[in-house]
NUKE-497863 format. One record per residue: residue in three letters; x, y negated, z negated of N, C-alpha, C in turn. Coordinates in steps of 0.2 Angstrom, whole numbers, padded with zeros to 4 digits, always signed. Each point is the difference from the previous one (the first is absolute). Last residue first. Layout:
ALAXYZXYZXYZ/...
This chain:
UNK+0774-0335-0314-0008-0001-0001-0002+0003-0006/UNK+0023-0008+0012+0000+0003-0006-0005-0001+0000/UNK+0019-0004+0015-0006-0003+0000-0001+0006-0004/UNK+0019+0005+0009+0002-0008-0004-0005-0004+0000/UNK+0008+0027+0000+0000-0007+0002-0002-0005-0001/UNK+0006+0022-0008+0006-0005+0000-0001-0005+0004/UNK-0015+0015-0004+0006+0002-0006+0003-0005+0001/UNK-0019+0002+0017+0001-0002-0007+0007+0002-0005/UNK-0002+0001+0025-0002-0005-0003-0001+0001-0006/UNK+0017+0012+0005+0001-0006+0003-0005-0006+0000/UNK+0000+0020-0009+0005-0002-0001-0002-0007+0002/UNK-0014+0017+0012-0001+0000-0008+0006-0005-0003/UNK+0005+0007+0019-0005-0003-0001-0003-0004-0003/UNK+0014+0019+0000+0007-0008+0001-0005-0005+0003/UNK-0009+0024-0009+0002-0006-0003+0005-0006+0000/UNK-0012+0013+0018-0006-0004-0008+0006-0004-0002/UNK+0011+0010+0015-0001-0002+0003-0006-0003-0005/UNK+0014+0020-0009+0003-0006+0002-0007-0007+0001/UNK-0003+0022-0002-0006-0003-0007+0004-0005+0004/UNK+0007+0019+0008-0006+0000+0004-0004-0008-0003/UNK+0022+0012-0004+0003-0006+0006-0010-0003-0001/UNK+0005+0013-0018+0000-0006+0000+0004-0004+0007/UNK-0006+0022+0003-0006-0001-0004+0002-0009-0002/UNK+0015+0016+0008-0007-0003+0007-0003-0003-0003/UNK+0017+0005-0013+0004-0005+0004-0007+0000+0008/UNK-0004+0017-0018+0000-0005-0002+0002-0007+0005/UNK-0001+0021+0008-0008-0001-0001+0003-0007-0003/UNK+0019+0012+0002-0003-0002+0006-0006-0004+0000/UNK+0012+0007-0017+0001-0002-0001+0001-0006+0006/UNK-0014+0021-0007-0002-0002-0003+0006-0009+0003/UNK-0006+0021+0014+0002-0001-0002-0002-0006-0003/UNK-0019+0012+0011+0008-0007+0001+0002+0003-0008/UNK-0023+0008+0005+0009+0003-0001+0005-0004+0002/UNK-0027-0005+0001+0006+0000+0006+0006+0004+0000/UNK-0017-0002-0020-0003+0001+0006+0004+0001+0007/UNK+0012-0007-0021-0006+0003+0002-0002+0005+0004/UNK+0015-0018+0000+0004+0005-0001-0008+0007-0002/UNK-0004-0020+0011+0003+0003+0003+0004+0004-0005/UNK-0018-0011-0011-0002+0001+0007+0005+0005+0004/UNK+0008-0011-0020-0004+0007+0002+0000+0001+0003/UNK+0008-0023+0004+0006+0009-0002-0005+0004-0002/UNK-0015-0017+0002+0005+0001+0007+0005+0007-0001/UNK-0012-0013-0016-0004+0007+0002+0004+0004+0009/UNK+0011-0017-0016+0003+0005-0001-0005+0006+0001/UNK+0001-0020+0008+0005+0001+0004+0000+0005-0004/UNK-0014-0013-0004-0005+0000+0006+0010+0008+0003/UNK-0003-0012-0025-0003+0006+0002+0001+0002+0009/UNK+0016-0016+0000+0001+0003-0007-0005+0007+0001/UNK-0007-0021+0004+0006+0004+0008+0001+0006-0004/UNK-0012-0014-0017-0005+0003+0008+0006+0003+0003/UNK+0012-0010-0016-0004+0007-0001-0005+0005+0002/UNK+0013-0022+0009+0005+0005+0001-0006+0006-0006/UNK-0010-0020+0003+0000+0002+0003+0006+0007+0000/UNK+0001-0012-0018-0012+0006-0002+0002+0002+0010/UNK+0021-0010-0010-0002+0005-0002-0005+0000+0002/UNK+0006-0017+0007+0001+0004+0003+0001+0009-0003/UNK-0012-0019-0010-0003-0001+0005+0005+0005+0004/UNK+0009-0006-0018-0006+0001-0003-0004+0004+0008/UNK+0019-0015+0003+0003+0011-0004-0007+0001-0002/UNK-0002-0023+0004+0001+0002+0010+0003+0010-0005/UNK-0006-0014-0019-0006-0001+0004+0001+0003+0008/UNK+0019-0004-0015-0006+0008-0002-0006-0001+0005/UNK+0018-0016+0004+0002+0003+0002-0009+0008-0003/UNK-0005-0023+0010+0003-0001-0005+0003+0009-0001/UNK-0002-0016+0023-0003+0003-0006+0002+0003-0005/UNK+0004-0007+0028+0000-0005-0007-0005+0004-0005/UNK+0018+0006+0021-0006+0002+0001-0003-0002-0011/UNK+0022+0001+0014-0004-0008+0005-0005-0001-0002/UNK+0012+0025-0003+0003-0006-0005-0005-0007+0002/UNK-0004+0023+0007-0005-0002-0001+0004-0009-0006/UNK+0014+0021+0011-0008+0002+0004-0007-0008+0000/UNK+0021+0000-0018+0003-0002+0007-0007+0002+0003/UNK+0001+0003-0022+0003-0002+0002+0005-0004+0006/UNK-0020+0012-0008-0002-0006-0005+0006-0005+0007/UNK+0003+0025+0006-0006-0006+0005-0002-0009-0005/UNK+0014+0017-0010+0004-0002+0007-0007-0001+0004/UNK-0006+0007-0021+0007-0003+0000+0002-0005+0007/UNK-0016+0015-0001-0002-0003-0004+0005-0009+0000/UNK+0003+0022+0006-0002-0002+0004-0003-0004-0001/UNK+0010+0012-0014+0009-0002+0004-0010-0002+0004/UNK-0010+0009-0016+0005-0004-0002+0004-0004+0006/UNK-0015+0019+0006-0004-0010-0002+0006+0001-0005/UNK+0009+0019+0005-0001-0002+0008-0003-0008+0000/UNK+0000+0012-0019+0010-0003+0002-0004-0002+0006/UNK-0018+0009-0006+0000-0004-0005+0008-0001+0001/UNK-0006+0015+0014-0006-0003+0002+0002-0008-0005/UNK+0012+0026-0002-0001-0006+0004-0001-0010-0001/UNK-0011+0015-0016+0010-0001+0000+0000-0003+0007/UNK-0020+0010+0002+0000-0006-0002+0005-0003-0005/UNK+0001+0019+0017+0000-0005+0005-0001-0007-0006/UNK+0002+0021-0013+0008-0003+0005+0000-0006+0005/UNK-0019+0015-0011+0002-0006-0008+0007-0003+0003/UNK-0011+0014+0015-0005-0006+0001+0003-0006-0004/UNK+0009+0022+0004+0003-0006+0007-0003-0005-0003/UNK+0011+0016-0018-0005-0001+0006-0003-0006+0004/UNK+0025+0010-0012-0005-0007-0002-0008+0003+0004/UNK+0023+0008+0001-0005+0005-0001-0004-0004-0006/UNK+0020-0011+0012+0002+0003-0010-0008+0004-0002/UNK+0002-0007+0023+0007+0005-0001-0001+0004-0006/UNK-0017-0020+0004-0001+0008+0005+0007+0006-0001/UNK+0003-0023-0005-0004+0006-0006-0003+0005+0002/UNK+0015-0016+0013+0005+0002-0003-0006+0006-0007/UNK-0009-0010+0020+0005+0007-0004+0006+0003-0003/UNK-0016-0020-0002-0001+0007+0003+0004+0005+0002/UNK+0009-0021+0000-0004+0001-0006-0002+0006-0001/UNK+0007-0008+0021+0005+0002-0006+0000+0003-0008/UNK-0019-0007+0017+0005+0006+0001+0003-0001-0007/UNK-0005-0023-0002-0004+0010+0002+0001+0005-0001/UNK+0016-0019+0006-0005+0003-0007-0003+0005-0002/UNK+0000-0007+0021+0007+0004-0002-0001+0001-0006/UNK-0015-0014+0007-0001+0007+0002+0005+0001+0000/UNK+0004-0019-0006-0007+0004-0005+0000+0006+0003/UNK+0013-0012+0011+0002+0000-0001-0003+0006-0010/UNK-0012-0009+0022+0005+0007+0002+0004-0001-0006/UNK-0012-0017-0001-0005+0006-0001+0005+0007+0004/UNK+0009-0023-0001-0002+0002-0006-0003+0007-0003/UNK+0003-0006+0022+0004+0000-0004+0002+0001-0006/UNK-0021-0006+0010-0001+0006+0004+0012+0000-0003/UNK-0009-0021-0007-0006+0003+0001+0003+0008+0001/UNK+0011-0015+0011+0003+0002-0007-0005+0003-0006/UNK-0008-0003+0024+0006+0001+0001+0004+0000-0009/UNK-0021-0011+0005+0000+0004+0001+0006+0009-0003/UNK+0002-0025+0001-0003+0003-0007+0000+0007-0001/UNK+0006-0014+0021+0003+0003-0003-0003+0003-0008/UNK-0015-0005+0012+0004+0008+0005+0007-0002-0005/UNK-0014-0018-0003-0003+0005-0004+0006+0009+0002/UNK+0006-0025+0008+0000+0002-0005-0002+0009-0008/UNK-0004-0010+0028+0008+0003-0001-0004+0003-0007/UNK-0023-0004+0009+0007-0003-0004+0007+0007-0001/UNK-0022+0006+0011+0005-0003+0004+0008-0007-0004/UNK-0018+0012-0011+0000+0005+0003+0008-0002+0005/UNK-0017-0015-0010+0001+0002-0006+0008+0007+0004/UNK-0021-0012+0013+0007-0001-0002+0005-0001-0004/UNK-0016+0015+0005+0000+0000+0005+0008-0003-0002/UNK-0016-0001-0016+0003+0006+0001+0005+0000+0007/UNK-0013-0017-0001+0005-0001-0006+0004+0007-0001/UNK-0019+0001+0015+0004-0008+0003+0008+0001-0006/UNK-0019+0014-0004+0002+0005+0005+0008-0004+0000/UNK-0011-0005-0026-0004-0001+0009+0006+0003+0004/UNK-0003-0008-0022+0002+0009+0001-0002+0001+0007/UNK+0001-0025-0010+0007+0005+0000-0003+0007+0000/UNK-0018-0013+0015+0000+0001-0008+0006+0002-0001/UNK-0005-0020+0018+0000+0007-0002+0001+0003-0009/UNK-0008-0025+0008+0008+0003+0001-0006+0009-0002/UNK-0022-0016+0010+0007+0001-0007+0007+0007+0001/UNK-0012-0019+0020-0003+0008-0005+0006+0001-0005/UNK-0008-0013+0016+0006-0006-0006-0004+0007-0005/UNK+0006-0004+0029-0005+0001-0006+0003+0001-0008/UNK+0003-0010+0029+0003-0001-0007-0008+0003-0005/UNK-0002+0005+0023+0001-0006-0002+0001+0004-0007/UNK-0005+0015+0022+0004-0008+0001+0003-0006-0006/UNK-0017+0016+0001+0005+0003-0001+0006-0004+0002/UNK-0028-0004-0009+0003-0004+0003+0009+0003+0000/UNK-0020-0003-0011-0001+0008+0002+0003+0003+0005/UNK+0005-0018-0016-0002+0006-0003+0000+0005+0005/UNK+0001-0023+0000+0006+0000+0002-0002+0010-0004/UNK-0019-0012+0006+0006+0000+0005+0007+0003+0002/UNK-0013-0005-0022-0006+0004+0004+0004+0002+0005/UNK+0010-0020-0010+0002+0006-0005-0006+0006+0007/UNK-0005-0018+0008+0007+0000+0002+0005+0007-0004/UNK-0024-0010-0007+0002+0003+0008+0003+0001+0002/UNK-0002-0006-0021-0004+0004-0002+0001+0002+0007/UNK+0006-0024+0000+0006+0007-0004-0007+0008-0001/UNK-0004-0015+0022-0003+0001-0006+0008+0002-0002/UNK-0009-0005+0025+0005-0004-0006+0001+0001-0007/UNK-0019+0009+0010+0007+0003+0005+0007-0002-0003/UNK-0025-0001-0007+0004+0001-0005+0008+0001+0005/
């Protein structure tokens, strides 16, 4: 079978210099991730998310500070601050950061709340550890707790809340 079709295919499979008919890499592959990291639009979107996050961070800390000064318990103050910052962040992310992403607002809002609630629970745990175990001042602990969950929040919002593909 030297020149038969089966022999040619076998030869191609064993020779490294021959073009392979291998299937395309899956969407979650490292190559796709690296390509996405190189796209300027993703970096611009990250910068917009950071700007919105900075505004939400300031809103959160301001509301937290006001609540603490009103003698509200620090975890309740964190919950109040979360609620106000959630509205701020969703509005700006929907209108600016992810403005080109198609999708219905109620679906995006629901997913955004789920992501934000998960991030809040993690940040609340970090806040509690910093205040109770480490003895850190509450405002500093809140600032650190928010920063700790920001990367997870960005990725979840980009890929799920405002992502273009739905599973």
